[in-house]
VOBA-1610 file (N, C-alpha, C; in pm, whole numbers, padded with zeros to 5 digits, always signed):
BEGIN
Unk+01573+00238+01255Unk+01459+00383+01251Unk+01501+00484+01248Unk+01529+00569+01147Unk+01533+00718+01208Unk+01458+00759+01312Unk+01507+00903+01357Unk+01433+00978+01450Unk+01292+00977+01382Unk+01303+01036+01239Unk+01208+01133+01207Unk+01039+01052+01142Unk+01081+00890+01197Unk+00994+00846+01165Unk+00913+00763+01289Unk+00830+00698+01255Unk+00706+00632+01353Unk+00654+00511+01276Unk+00632+00386+01336Unk+00631+00277+01296Unk+00449+00255+01317Unk+00382+00206+01222Unk+00274+00200+01251Unk+00214+00075+01257Unk+00123-00023+01305Unk+00055-00111+01295Unk-00094-00110+01231Unk-00157-00131+01102Unk-00274-00121+01064Unk-00324-00234+01021Unk-00463-00202+01104Unk-00583-00359+01076Unk-00640-00327+00970Unk-00661-00450+00862Unk-00761-00411+00806Unk-00864-00554+00778Unk-00989-00504+00716Unk-01050-00640+00672Unk-00967-00760+00531Unk-00980-00900+00590Unk-00960-00931+00474Unk-01008-00904+00335Unk-01106-00853+00327Unk-01171-00785+00196Unk-01075-00701+00180Unk-01034-00621+00220Unk-00974-00487+00186Unk-00855-00534+00152Unk-00799-00616+00233Unk-00686-00645+00203Unk-00640-00728+00056Unk-00762-00785+00036Unk-00778-00867-00100Unk-00801-00790-00196Unk-00863-00684-00167Unk-00862-00585-00272Unk-00715-00515-00271Unk-00650-00466-00171Unk-00558-00393-00213Unk-00456-00513-00286Unk-00424-00624-00242Unk-00367-00718-00349Unk-00394-00731-00462Unk-00521-00722-00541Unk-00537-00720-00658Unk-00521-00590-00734Unk-00547-00464-00663Unk-00452-00336-00694Unk-00356-00311-00752Unk-00254-00419-00646Unk-00125-00419-00656Unk-00060-00473-00754Unk-00143-00546-00762Unk-00140-00671-00975Unk-00185-00597-01063Unk-00241-00527-01090Unk-00336-00448-01197Unk-00281-00372-01203Unk-00187-00386-01363Unk-00132-00299-01439Unk-00232-00183-01504Unk-00353-00210-01517Unk-00470-00088-01575Unk-00504-00058-01443Unk-00475-00056-01295Unk-00527+00025-01179Unk-00412+00106-01117Unk-00421+00159-01068Unk-00354+00279-00989Unk-00253+00254-00928Unk-00180+00122-00971Unk-00008+00093-00915Unk+00040+00096-01065Unk-00066+00099-01187Unk+00024+00140-01263Unk+00164+00035-01348Unk+00258+00157-01341Unk+00387+00066-01388Unk+00439-00053-01270Unk+00383+00003-01154Unk+00488-00068-01073Unk+00381-00215-01007Unk+00285-00218-01057Unk+00170-00288-01039Unk+00260-00463-01079Unk+00273-00568-01004Unk+00299-00677-00982Unk+00487-00634-00938Unk+00514-00553-00889Unk+00634-00537-00810Unk+00648-00495-00674Unk+00501-00511-00632Unk+00485-00498-00480Unk+00403-00558-00404Unk+00383-00631-00288Unk+00291-00674-00207Unk+00216-00600-00185Unk+00102-00665-00154Unk-00039-00585-00108Unk+00012-00514+00009Unk+00061-00573+00125Unk+00176-00471+00225Unk+00230-00312+00172Unk+00325-00370+00085Unk+00379-00263+00029Unk+00277-00155-00027Unk+00224-00215-00097Unk+00081-00164-00181Unk+00033-00057-00084Unk-00053-00093+00018Unk-00097-00007+00175Unk-00066+00068+00179Unk+00136+00005+00267Unk+00211+00101+00299Unk+00182+00267+00212Unk+00228+00244+00061Unk+00229+00360-00033Unk+00126+00444-00020Unk-00013+00390-00018Unk-00151+00438+00022Unk-00115+00543+00135Unk-00121+00503+00210Unk-00077+00592+00319Unk+00004+00679+00372Unk+00100+00642+00268Unk+00231+00788+00277Unk+00144+00867+00177Unk+00130+00824+00101Unk+00020+00949-00014Unk-00040+01022+00039Unk-00149+00954+00106Unk-00251+01059+00161Unk-00239+01115+00298Unk-00107+01113+00359Unk-00091+01185+00506Unk+00022+01312+00440Unk+00100+01259+00301Unk+00195+01337+00281Unk+00181+01517+00340Unk+00254+01604+00321Unk+00217+01689+00342Unk+00272+01801+00238
//
């Protein structure tokens, strides 16, 4: 891992995880063209990155 990155562990509810899995697979949802190409974990990671970018 590069020196400018920090590894973080996030705990979410099963309900939230299942929702993320549905959204990650939904071509009409926020994942758009990437739908189906990422796991729920990857989808959540992207959401966090987007929310925290400066």
